[in-house]
Each structure stands twice: as structure tokens, then as C-alpha cells.
C-alpha positions in Angstrom: -15.5 1.2 35.4 -12.3 3.8 36.5 -9.2 2.6 38.2 -6.7 5.0 40.1 -4.3 3.8 41.9 -6.4 1.5 44.7 -9.1 3.4 43.8 -12.1 1.8 41.7 -15.5 3.6 40.2 -17.3 1.0 38.9 -19.8 2.6 36.4 -24.0 2.0 37.6 -24.5 -2.1 36.0 -28.2 -3.6 35.2 -28.9 -6.5 34.0 -32.1 -7.0 32.0 -30.8 -10.2 30.5 -31.3 -11.6 34.4 -35.0 -11.4 34.0 -38.2 -9.7 34.2 -38.2 -9.4 37.6 -36.3 -7.0 40.7 -35.4 -10.4 42.6 -33.8 -11.5 38.7 -31.9 -8.3 38.3 -30.8 -7.2 41.5 -29.1 -10.9 42.0 -28.2 -10.3 38.3 -26.4 -7.1 38.6 -24.7 -8.0 42.0 -23.1 -11.1 39.9 -21.5 -8.3 37.3 -20.4 -6.3 40.2 -18.7 -9.6 41.7 -16.9 -10.0 38.5 -16.3 -6.3 37.8 -14.6 -6.1 41.2 -12.7 -9.1 40.3 -11.0 -8.2 37.1 -9.6 -4.9 39.4 -8.6 -7.4 41.8 -10.7 -6.5 44.8 -14.3 -7.6 45.7 -17.1 -6.2 47.6 -15.3 -5.9 51.3 -13.8 -3.2 49.4 -16.5 -1.2 48.8 -17.0 1.7 50.7 -19.8 3.5 48.5 -23.0 1.8 46.7 -25.4 3.8 45.0 -29.2 2.1 44.2 -31.5 3.2 41.7 -35.1 1.5 41.2 -37.8 2.3 39.0 -40.1 1.9 42.4 -40.0 2.1 45.8 -41.9 -0.7 46.3 -38.3 -2.4 45.4 -36.7 -0.8 47.8 -37.7 -4.0 50.4 -36.2 -6.9 48.3 -33.0 -4.9 47.2 -32.6 -4.6 50.1 -32.6 -8.4 51.6 -31.1 -9.5 48.4 -28.2 -6.9 48.9 -27.9 -8.1 52.6 -27.5 -12.0 51.7 -25.0 -11.2 49.0 -23.2 -8.7 51.3 -23.0 -11.6 53.8 -20.3 -11.3 56.7 -18.4 -7.8 55.2 -19.4 -4.3 56.6 -21.6 -3.1 54.5 -20.2 0.2 52.5 -21.5 3.4 53.2 -25.2 3.2 50.9 -27.8 5.5 49.1 -31.1 4.5 47.0 -33.6 6.5 45.2 -36.7 6.1 42.8 -35.8 7.3 39.4 -38.6 7.4 36.6 -37.1 5.0 34.1 -33.6 2.8 33.7 -32.0 1.9 30.4 -33.2 -1.1 28.5 -36.0 -1.9 31.0 -34.3 -2.7 33.4 -36.2 -1.8 37.1 -32.3 -1.2 39.0 -28.8 0.1 38.9 -26.2 0.1 40.9 -23.1 2.5 41.0 -19.8 1.5 43.3 -16.5 2.2 44.1 -14.0 1.0 46.5 -10.8 1.1 47.7 -8.8 -2.2 46.7 -7.5 -4.2 50.0 -9.4 -2.0 52.4 -12.0 -4.5 54.3 -9.1 -5.8 56.2 -8.6 -2.0 57.6 -12.5 -1.1 57.7 -14.8 -0.8 61.1 -18.4 0.3 61.7 -18.7 4.0 62.9 -19.9 3.4 66.7 -23.6 3.0 67.6 -23.5 6.4 69.4 -22.2 8.1 66.4 -24.6 5.9 63.7 -27.8 7.3 66.2 -25.9 10.7 66.1 -25.9 10.9 62.3 -29.8 9.5 62.2 
């Protein structure tokens, strides 16, 4: 990853050592993200953008459920998810993140009417 002042970019993270299934790899990847953010004096509450790459769109629901559990009460960052043909090392999921250190306390959800207008 790269850190410029309070802006943190994490390169795509995978965890093929966590297991051969999407659940294990997703949890393992999110744990790596937790560790990297902590090393940058940050946390998932500071995430502003997440990109999820998966080798099968059928994984989306399982990844989404794990992701929601991992976030807990954290205001969700902006997120995009894509199916791609392959990932390095036989990974099933790769997650790329962008964060602003100490921004979690200042973030709010968009007003519902604005969210609806953007859909």
C-alpha cells in the first residue's frame, strides 16, 4: 500500500492460504486488510472506497454477507464489485481499499433521498 499524509491506498489483497472456498478467502483477505490498516494507524471505519474482484459473480451474496458482518456498525464505504476471469495464485476474491485516516468520526451516510436519486 501507499500512504500520503492521511490518505491510504491498499493494493489488492488476496489470501489463498486461508482455504479453497470463498468464505475462508474472504475472511482471510479482510483480516489482512485489518492488519494493514492498523499498521497505518487506521481502521475499517476510515475506509472510503472498496473494490471487490471475484472470479464468479455467484460468490457475490456470500462475500456481501461476510463483508457486512466484518463492517459491523461501521458506516459502509463506497463499494464496487466485479466478476473477472482470473486472479493471481488461484484466488477467488481480491479486495482493494482506499481510506482517509481518522475520517470515520466525520463520515455520515448520504440522505436517503439522495441515495434513491443516484440509483
